[in-house]
SEPABA-384369 format. One record per residue (C-alpha): residue in one letter; x, y, z. Coordinates in pm, whole numbers, plus 32768, in hexadecimal, padded with zeros to 4 digits. Example, Ala and Ser with C-alpha at 12.3 -4.5 7.8 and 13.67 -1.06 7.14 Angstrom:
2
A84CE7E3E830C
S85577F9682CA
//
This chain:
60
M5F2AD6164445
I5FCBD6BF4571
N60A6D5DF4643
L60F8D5F347B4
A624DD69A4780
Q61AED7B546BA
L60A7D7EA47C6
K61AFD7FB48D6
E6278D8F44808
Q6143D9CB47D2
E60EBD9B84942
Q624ADA2C49A3
L6233DB5048B2
N60DFDBB1493E
R6167DBA44AA2
E6287DC8A4A43
L619DDD7F4996
I60B2DD844AC1
E61D8DDBE4BAD
Q6253DEE14ADA
S60F4DF734ACD
L60D2DF5E4C47
Q6225E0064C77
F61BAE1214B8F
I6071E14D4C4D
D612BE14E4D9A
L621FE2554D1D
S6102E3294C95
L6049E31B4DE1
E6184E3784EA0
M61A2E4B54DD1
Y6044E5204E3E
E6077E4DA4FB1
P60FCE5F35087
Q6256E59E5103
S628FE5A85279
K63D0E65E52D1
Q6420E58F5404
M639DE43A545D
N647BE3EF558A
Y64CBE49556D2
D65C7E5AF56C0
S6706E5C9578A
N6643E66158B1
K6570E52458C6
Q6431E5E2587B
A6322E56E5794
P6306E6395654
Q61F3E73D564D
R60D0E6E5556D
Q6005E7EF54C6
Q5E98E7E2552E
T5DD3E79853F5
S5C71E71E53F5
M5B5FE6F952F8
F5A5EE76C53FA
D5A33E8BF549C
S5A41E8705610
K59D7E9D4566F
A587FE9AD55D3
//
């Protein structure tokens, strides 16, 4: 029969495995995301230029 201490130990192991799995998924997703070169204002206090990308053709 499984006692309470064994259940707690198994639960802790499962939590650690889930945490590692989530970290791996997060890292994998980060590799697929395009990296922005600049997220902050530059030294001239201007907002960074964003490239216009859209899934829809606005000229249609």
